[in-house]
N, C-alpha and C positions, 0 to 999 in steps of 0.2 A: 485508659478508662474504659469502664465496660460497658457496653451495648445498651441505650436505652430502650426496652422491647418496647414503650408505649409511643416514646416520641419519634423510634426508628420505621417510621411507616414502609414497609413495602409492598404494603398487600397487595396482591395483584401482579406479582411484577415477580419474576425467578432469579432470587439474589443470589451470587455468586460465594459469598461467604457465612450468609444466614439463613439458615432453614425454617421454611413456616411457624415453627415454636419459639423461636429467638435464639435456637443453641448454634454455633457453630457446627456446619458441614462438617463432614470426613473432612480429616488433613488441616483444616482451618483452625484446630483445637492450640495449637502454640502459638498461632497469633496472636489468639482473642486472649491469652494469657496474660501476653506481654501486654496488651493493648489494658488489659483490666487492672493491671499495678500501675498504669500511668496518669494522670489526673489531666482534666481538661488543658491546664496552663504548661504541665510538662509536653502533655502532645503538640500542643502549640507553641513552645518552643522548640522542637522536634522539628517542626514544619517551619519556621525561622530559620533554624541551620541548614535545612533543605533550598530554601530559597538564596540563602546568603550564599550555598557553595556553588549554585545556578548563576549565580552572577558573575562570582571569583573565574569561573571556569569560563566564562562565554559564552554558555548553551544560549542562542537566541533562535528566533525564527522570523519572517520579515511579513507585515500586513500591509499589502497594496491598497491605498483610498484612492481618493479623487487626483490627475491629472497636478493638482496646484501644492499637495501634501507629499505622495510621491510614496514610496515605501517607509512604514516605522518600521526599524527593531525593535522584537519586546524579547522578554526574557522567558524562558518556555517554562510554561506551566506544569506544575509537579505536584501530583497529591503522596504523601508520604506514608498510606496503607498501601500495601502490595495488592495484588491480585494472585491468586493460584489456583493451579491448576495440578489434578494428579498425574504420575506419569502415565498409568494405565489408560488413563482417555487420551492423553496425548500421541502417545504410541497411534490408535486409531485415528486420530488427527492427521498426523503426519503421512502416514497409508494414502488417505485420501487425498489430501494436498499434491503428493508425488502424482497419483493416479492420476488427478486433473490437470497439471501444468504437462505430463507426457502428452496428453491427448490434444492439450491445445497447443501446444510444438508443432505435434503432426497435422494437427490443421493447418496452422498457417503454411508449414512446407508443405503441404497440396493443395492451399488455394494459389501458392505460387509456382508451383511445378503440375501436377497432372488432372488436380480437380476433381478428383475421385467422387469425395464428397457433395459437389456439388453437381456433377452428373448424374447421381444415386439418388438426389433428392434429399441427402441428409438437412442440406441449409441451402434455400430457395438461391439459386444466381444470384440474381437482382440483388438480393440482400448485404453482397460482397462489393458487385458494380455499383450502388448507390450510397456505400459506406466511403465517410470522407477520409478514412484512416486505410485502401487500400489503395497499394500503390505500386501504378503500373512498372514503373521502372526497377520494380523488387522481381519481375518474373523470370522465371529460369537460372536464380542466383542461385549456385550451393555455397552452403556456409559450413563450418566445421561440426559434426556430429548431428548436423541436423536440426539444432537448436534456435532457435532465434528470439525468445524471451529469455536470456538468459538470468536474472533477475524478476522475482515475478514477487509481489505482495496480495497475496488474495487477504481479503476483508471478509471476518466470521463475525456473528453476530446471534445469541441466544435468544429466543422469545421466553414469553411466560411462562411456557409448559418446560421450559428447559432444552428445547429441542436447537440443535444449533444448526447454523445453516451457511454457507456460503453467498453474503450479499455481492460481492463485485469479485473480476480479478484487473489487476492494474499491472499491464505487464508491457507499458511504454517505459517508462521513468516513473519508476516509484520511492518515493520517499521516504522517511521515518527511523529507517534502522539506526543513524547514528544517535537519535533520542534513545533509543532501546537500550544500547551502549551506553549512553550516558546515564541514564537513570538507576541502572545498576550501581553504576559508580558512586551515585549520590546517595543512593540506601547504602550501601555499605560503609561510607560515611558516618551517618545520622541514625544508623539504626542497626549499629554492629552484631549486638547480642539476639536481633533477632536469628541471624546467620548461623546460631548455635542449635537454634531448636529444628533446624530442617536441612537436610540434603537437597539442596537446589541447583537443578543441573546449568550447568556455563553458558553464557550466551559471547561471552570473549575472544570464541573460536571465530567469529565471525569475519573478522579483517582477513586472517589468513585464509579461511573458506574461499571468501569473494576473492582475493589475488591467485587462487589456486588457481578457482573456475576462471577467471581471465586469460590464467598465463598459458588453460589447453586450447586458448582459442587464437594460440599466434601461428602466423602463416610458414615462422621461419622456426627451424630446429634448432633453438638455443635455450641453453638454462636457466640466464635470466631475462625474456622477452621484455623488452621496453613498455610499459604500461603506462598511459594518460588518464587523466576523468578531465574532460571536456566542461566548463561550466561557461555559461551563460556571461558569470561576472558577478560582482558583489551586491549588485541590486535584485540578483534573482531572492526570492523568497528562501529556497533550497541550501542558498551559496554557503551556511556553514556546515551542511553535511558535506558538502559537498570539496570541502577543505578540508574536511576534518578525516573524513576517509582516503581523499589524498595522499596525507599527513599519516597517517595507521597503518595503510598497505606501503609504503614508501615508494609512490608512485608519485609521478608530475602532474599538478594541477595547472592546465594548460585552457586559454582560449581562444575562439578559432584564429584572430592573429598570431598566435605563435605558431600555428602549424601553416606549412604548404607541401604540395602535391608538384613531386615532378613528372619531369618528360614519361619518365618508365612506370607513372603512378604508385608509385612508393609514398609514403606516408614523412613528412621530417618535421622534426621542431628544433625552433630557434632558439638557442641558447647563446651564453657570452664566450663558448668555444666553440662555435660554431653549431651547423647543421646534426642532428641525431636523427637516425631513424627510429622510427614507430611503429611498434606490434601491436598492440592493442589500445581501443580508444573507449574507454568506459564514460559513452556519452548521457551526459545530463542535460541536454536541449532536442526538442524537437524534431521529428522530422525534416518538415519544411523550413526550419533554418539551419540546417547542417551544410547544407551545399548551393550556394548560390548559381549556380551552374545550373544545376538539376532543378531547384525549388525554386522558391522566392529570392528573384536578384538583387533584390536589394539587403538581404540580410547580411549582419556584419558580427555574426554569433557563431558562424561555421567555415567553413576554409574552399574556395571554389577547388573544385576535382573530389572532392570527399568521396564523393557516391563514385567515380570512378575507378579508384583508387580501391574501395571495398570490392565492385563487381567484380575485378578481377582479381580477387584474391589477393592484395600485397599490403590490406590491414584489415582486422577485423574489427567490427562496431558492435558492442553490448549497451545496451539491448539493438539490436537486428534493425536497421528500418525497415518498415512495412508493417511489423510486428501488433501493430496497433487495430490490425484489423481482428482481430480477435478481444480485442481491448475494447469492445461496443456493446454497451448494453441489451440491445437485439441479439445479436452474437451470444452473448450471457445466457442468454435462454436455451439456447441449444446443447451446452456444454452435456449434459447428460445423455445426450443422444448423440454426441463427439465420442463420450467414453464408449459408451456402447459398439461404435462404429468402427473405432480405430483400435480398441483393445479389447472387444469381446469381455467385456468387463461389466458388472451392476456400478454408479457411481456409489463408492462409501460415504461422500458429505453429498446431501443434497440442496440444490438453489431452493430460495426465497420462491414461492409460484408468479409468474410473472406474464404479465396479458401486452400482447405485441399490438401496439396501435396500427401497424398498418395494416393488420388483419380487419376486416370490418366487422366481425364478431366482437372481437374483442378491444377493438376499439370504440364500439357502443358500448359496450359493456363500463367501459373504464370513463368514457365521457356522462354514463348513465350515474357513476357512482366515483366521481371525486371528492365528495368532501368523505370518505370513507380511506380512499387511496392514498398510495405515494405516487407520484409523478417524475419520471426522472427523464432527462434529454439522453439520446444515446452516448454522446463521447465528452457531455460538462465532470469535472471532476473538485475536488475540495468540497462538495457538499451545495453547489451553487448550481440557479438554474432549475431545481427541485419544487413541485407542490407537493407541501405535508398538509394531505386534506384536512385529517380531524383536527386542524391549529389553522386553519386558510381560511378568509374572507369570500365572502359572496365574487368578489370585484375580481380579487385573485383567479377564482376559479372559471369564471369568466374570461379571462385573459388564457388562460390555460387551455380552453373549449377551443379558444378561435388557435392560438398555435396547433394543438393534435390535428386539426381541422387541413391548416396550410398545410404542413410538413409530417405525417402522421408516421412514416419512415423513423424519427429521431424521435421518438417516443414510446415509452414502456409505463404500466402501470403494475403496481404491487401492493400488497395488503400491509395496512400501518402495522409493523412488528413492536411489540412493547418491550424493548430490548431490556437487558438483564440487565442488573446491577449490582453495584456491590460500594460498602461503607466507603465514605470519601470525609474527610477532615475538611470542614465547613461551618465557618464563624465561631470556633470553638466547641465544636460537639461531631458526632460523626453522622452523616447522612446518607441515605440513597441515592446514587445517579446511576445515570444510564452508561454502558458503557459497550465498545467493540474491542477488537484485537485483529490486528495487523500482521501475522507470522510472513516472513521471507524467506522465500524458496529459489535455491543456485541450481542454475540447470548448465551444466558443459560434460566434461567427460561424465562426469557422476551427479546425482544431487545430491544437496544438502539442505536440511532444512533447520529454520533456526528453533531454540529451545521456547518455547514461546514467541514473542514478538512483541509490539508494542503496543500496548493496550492505551485506546485514547478514552478519555470520560467526558463525558456534559456537564459541566462543571453548573452550570445553571440548570435550577430545580425545575423539573417534566422537562426537560429540552432533551430529545433525542439527537440533535445534531455535535459529534461529538470531534468534528475538524477544530484545531486551533487557530485557522484562521477566522473563525466563529463563534469563540469562546470557547473552546472545548481544551480540556489537558491532558496529563497522562498518568501513568502507574507504572511500575516497576511491574514483572510478569515473571511469577515462579512455577515452574515444574517442578513439582517434590516428589519425592518417592513415597513418601505414606499419605 
């Protein structure tokens, strides 16, 4: 179906596929021609086929409600109109992501060793010591390749001028890559003719690259190290991804009760044939639940002695405990400085301008401009705990004023960005919806970056909250040559 220029109202928004004159942006002509040959009814049939494929393939995510309702499994929301990114642009983005993750890993390693950046005043020492993600238990630990965050998901957004920013870095247990892979599989099922118009760079090499990355961390020199995926269990919101990645990598999916640490600090997995030594644990649980001997003594999600085994070098943990010290929105604001400090380079990708509420001048500005800014807590994720000033009520702003004054270290302010949009099939027609992009960066012996990533889209009109737990969906992301 052709895009109705009058009905498709993206005025004041940078649209990823539609230029201001209503024509296709460079590279999107083939997509527009195919869509133009389809009526609304035929496009609806393709969307229904995609929804059926998702249901048949069991692609789900969980949304937590109150204690009486627990978690509810929902089918993954998917839009059939892909997002296109030209390869020449993606090459520059990839260069910036690799630069960024390299500097962040150098910073984390520095924090737990010499602390040069703290001594030199690049980042105030108190900001690290006050971070809830700083782990004194990690000080002095040497890990393979000096890499702490082996899997990073950095969120990218484009503003109304078309400028691309890094919105945040997810360095602890970033999720969503399984949906990136499944989105491509669904598109091939329901829109095969589109693939004849484009040379689309593949994403299905990710599982192999992930396994290679994890294998490079093995403490034992063996051709096939034993890799396991540690999950909190079936009630976790990302359990589909945990089981999916374990299966597609040929790794074992385990819970904490499946692991045991012996007196020699080696980790073993319980099997019906006896104990099997584990070399690498791709953990999908937070630090504080990894080891009841070290962190929360009541935790049943991890395994006693796991931190002891990791510190002694008998097992590798990905991502490493303590890497969340750089996954802090206050520390995020220093990443350009860290790139200059560790790499002696200018940042390729800019940060969103950020006001640190811990600093009086910035705090006063944020408190005065709450109705214009987005205020975020330092360590929350999933779109929770934030204030979107232009869409907030006076009561909500007053609540945030009290929170900021009570704990200024925990908050930052950023300008409200009108995120870019892309055509999305809604109620029988194509409408603009805001979106972001989460590419995934693997760091081990070498660095690997996905071709594109997970495009998340705010399905509610006017919303800029793209998280699936809050009504968001996703699109297939195509990096194309033309």
